[in-house]
N, C-alpha and C positions, 0 to 999 in steps of 0.2 A: 504494500500500500504506500502511495506517495505521501509526503508530508502535507501537500495541499489537500488531497482527498481526506486524509485523517483529520485535518483541521476543520474541513467543512462538516464532516460527520459529527465531530465533537461540538461544533457550533450549533448544529441542529439539535443535538441531544441536550445541550445546555439550555437552548431556547425553550425546549419543551419543559425541562425541569423548572426553569425560572418562571415560566408562565403558570405552571402548576402551583408554584410558590408565590405567584403574583408579584414578581419583581418589576418595579416600574421602569419605564424607559427614561434614560437620561440623555439630555442634549447638551453638548459642550457649548460654553460661552466664553468669550475672552475674559481673562482675569484682570481686573483693574483695581487700583488702590482707591478707596473712597476718600473724597475730600470733604464730605459732609460731616458735621459735628453732631453727634447724637448724645443726649443727656439721659443718664440712668435714673429711673424712679427712685425717690429717696426712701421708700419704705422697704427696700430690700437690703438686708445687712449681709455684707461679705465677710466671712471669717478671716481673721488675720493668722494664717498658718503658712509657714514657708515650706518649700521642698526639703530644705535641710532639716527642719523639725520633723517632717513626715518620715524622712529617711531614718532618723534616729529612733523612731517608734518601732522600726523593724529590726533593730539590733545593730550589727556591725555593717551598716551601709552609710554611704556618703553621697551627697549631691554635688555634681560637678558640671563643667561646661567644656566644650571643644569647638574650636573654630575650624571647620572643615568644608570643603566643596563650596566655598563662597558664602557660608552661612554659619550661624552659631547653634549648636545642638546641646540641649540639656539632657543629662542622664543621671541615673542613680546606680551605684555600683557597690557590690559587696560579695563576700563568699570566697571560695577557693576551688580550684580545678579548672577544667577547660571553659572557655568563654561561652556564655549563653545569652544572646541578645533577645530581649522581649520588646515587642512593639505594639502599642495599644491602638484603639480606634476612636471614631467620632463620638463626641459627647464626653469623652473621658481623657485621662492622662496616664502617665506611667503608674499612677497609684492603683489602677485597675488590677494590677498584679500583686497587691499588698498581701493577699491571703496565701500566695504560693511562694513568694520570694524567700522568706526565711528558711523554709524546708529545702527549696531548690539550691540555696546558697551553701548547703552542706555538701553538695556534689559538684557545683559549678561556680565559676565567677559570673554572677548574674549582673547583666547590664540592661536595666530597664530604661527605655529611651522615650523622651517626648519627641515625636517625629516633627519634621518641618511644619511650622504653623501651629503647633500645639504647646500649651502649658508654658514652661520656662524656655522653650526654644524660640528662635527668631521667627518672625512672620513676614518674610519678604514679599515683594510684589508678584513674584512668579516662582517657577520651579516645582510645581505641585504634581507634575506627572510622576508616576511611581518609579520610572527609570532614573530620573534625577534624584528623587528622594532615596533610592537605593544607593546612589553615589554618596549621599550624606553618610549613610550607615557604613559603607565601605571605608570612607575617610575616617570615621570615628574609630572603627576597629583597628585600622592601621595606626592611628594616633595613640592608641593604648598599647601598642607594641605587639599586636597579634597579626599573624599572616592569614588566619582563617578562624571562623567561629561557627557555633551552632546558632541557627537563626529561627525565631518564632514570632508570629504575629497574629493579632486578632482584628477582624473587621478591616478598616483601612490599613492597619498595621500588617495584616495578612497579605494585602495586595503589595505593599512595599517589600515584604519578606519574599514573596514569589518573584518579584522583579529583581531583587538582590540575587537570589539563587540563579536566575536565568542569565543575568549579566555578569555575575562574579562567581562562577562555579569554582574557580580556584580559591576563593575566599570563603567557601561554604563547606562545613563538615556534614551537617544534616539540616533538614528544613521541616518545620512544623507550622501548619496553618490551622487557625481556629475559626470555624463557622463561616468563612467567607473565601471564595475564590477570587482570582484576578479578573478584572473586566476582560471580556472576550467578544468575538464577533457575534455570538448568539444574543448578546444584549441589545443589538441594534434594532431588532424587529419586534421588541416587546411593546404591548399596548400600555397606555397610561390609565385606562379605565379598568377597574377591577371587575371581574365577573359578578353578576347580580347575586347579592346575598353572601359574598365571600369575605367582605371586609368587616371585621368586628373590632370591638374595643380592646381585645386581647388576642394574641396569637394562640390558636389551639388547632386540633385536628380538622375542625370544620371551617376554620378561618385562618388560612395561611398568611404569612407575612406579606404586607403590601406597603413597601417603603416609599410613600408619597414624597418624602423629604428629598429624594434624589432630584426631583424637579425643583422644589423650593430652593435648594442649594445651588441651582444654576443661575439664579437671578442676581444681577449685580446690585449691590447697595440695599435693596429692599430688606433682606434678612437682618442686616444691622439695625435698620430703623425699627423693624417690628420686634426684634428680640433683645436689644440692648437693655439691660436691667430686668428683663423678663425671660432670660434664657432658661431659667429653671422650668418654665412652662413646657418647652419642647423636650428638655431633658427628662423631666418627671413623666411626661406622657410617653415618651419613647421607651424609657426604662420599664414602666409598668406594662406597656404594650408587648414588650418582647421578653419579659421575665416570667418564669413559672411562678416564683414566689417573690413578691415585691420587696420583702424584707432582705433579700439577698444583697441589695445595694441600700444600706441604711441611710438615714437622713444626714448623718455626719459626712459620709462619703459623697453624697449628692451635693452638699454645700462646698466641698473641695472642688468638685467638677464645675459647679456654677461659677466659683471664683475664677477658675482658669479660663472660662469662655466669656465672661462678662465684660468684654471690651470689643470695640468695633474691629480691631485688627485680628483678634482671635476668631471672631465670627467669620471675617473675610478669609482668614487662613483655612479654617475648616471647610468653607465653601469651595476653596481652591482644589481640595482633594477630589471633589465631585465634578467640577468644571473641567478637569483634566481627563475624564473618562474616555472621551473620543480619541485622544492621543494615546492613552493607555491601551485601548483596543488595537490601534494600529501597531503599537510596539509589541503587543502580545502575539500578533500574527507572525512576527519575525523570530520568535523564540522557538527553538527546537525542544525536544524532550529533556526534562530535568535529569541531570546525571547523578544526583545524590539520593540517598534514602529520604523519603517524604512521609511524614505523619500528618493526617488530617483528622481533626476532632470536630464533630458537628452536633450541635443541638438542633435548633430549628433550621439551621443552614445545611444540615446533612444532605438533603437532596441535591443542592447546588454543587457541593463538593463531589458527590457521587457521580454527577453528570460531567463535571468539568475536568476532574483530575486524572482518571485512568488513561486517557490518550496522551497526557502530558507528563505523567510520572510513572515510568515503568516499575520503579521500586517503591510501591505505595502501600502504606498501612492506613486503612480507612476505618475510623471508629465512630459509632453513633453513641453519643452521650445521653443516657436516659435522664429524665426528670430535669432537663435543662432547656432554657430558652436560648437566647443569643449570647448571653454574657457568661460563658462557660467558666472563665477564671474566678468569677465571684459566686456563681451558682453551684458549681461542682468542683471546688478547688482540689479536693482530695483525689478525684478522678484525674484531673489534669496533672497533678504531681506524680501520681502513679504512672501514668502513660509517658510523661516526659522523662522521668528517671529511667524507665525501662528502655525507652527509645534512644535517648542521647548517650547512654552509657558506652 
């Protein structure tokens, strides 16, 4: 089978899976820096907690920065052993791995990263395609003195992790993806309107995920105006929509995430991850099969991983995580720890 025909079949398979999962169509739009000044409502209190303080809560971890690939990347590092890079997703920061980092640090040097546009990292005007963001991570790893590392990511972080492995196989030991595949050709033909009766207030077997925010995040400037000072509204709604148990992300953690996204640059940076999807799809079409072992853990995203990865990852272990929604590191941390320790050993 040729690479082209394999890609077409994979794209068709992924399209069917994502349509079944009601994945919304995303349209790319130019990324622009907003010049509009937005004021946050005064009734929302932002907690005064630093990344350095959060790192200390986890034990022998420290917060640090690296200037790489033309930008500044924030990361939290601790532990001993081979390097393991953890990349988080939209609505969150490196803190989404707080339940797993202490145990993983007994086996690995854990490096939890705020990807470009997130948290303590810089939020430049561009560079939000996953290939460029993968370059940030490669630069970070090299700056820490490593030639290669184990790479893992969730949500947007999983897309960056995939792009890293595809573009820097020489810098990748093993790869793990959590609940999300990389954007691919099959995403282009997906409808924006959910099938009648399929969209509910919470994801379950009768109501598959329908991420309408893919479209919202394409719009220049409007999300900043709508959400500044109110970002907890979209965060809480999205968490509760995609969690099995809302308590898996407690109020204190939600406040940390709100503080990280409650400024116009952070909202714009997060939007940039989505506005780059068209370029990400073009880039993905040039990637051949991954050459390293790949672990994929799926909660509600399991059907997407199941459709997308087998043609691209010959050495694949695919695991369905029971009793989990989208936020596997916080919903089923012990499952993630067990699978990671066994896989990355």
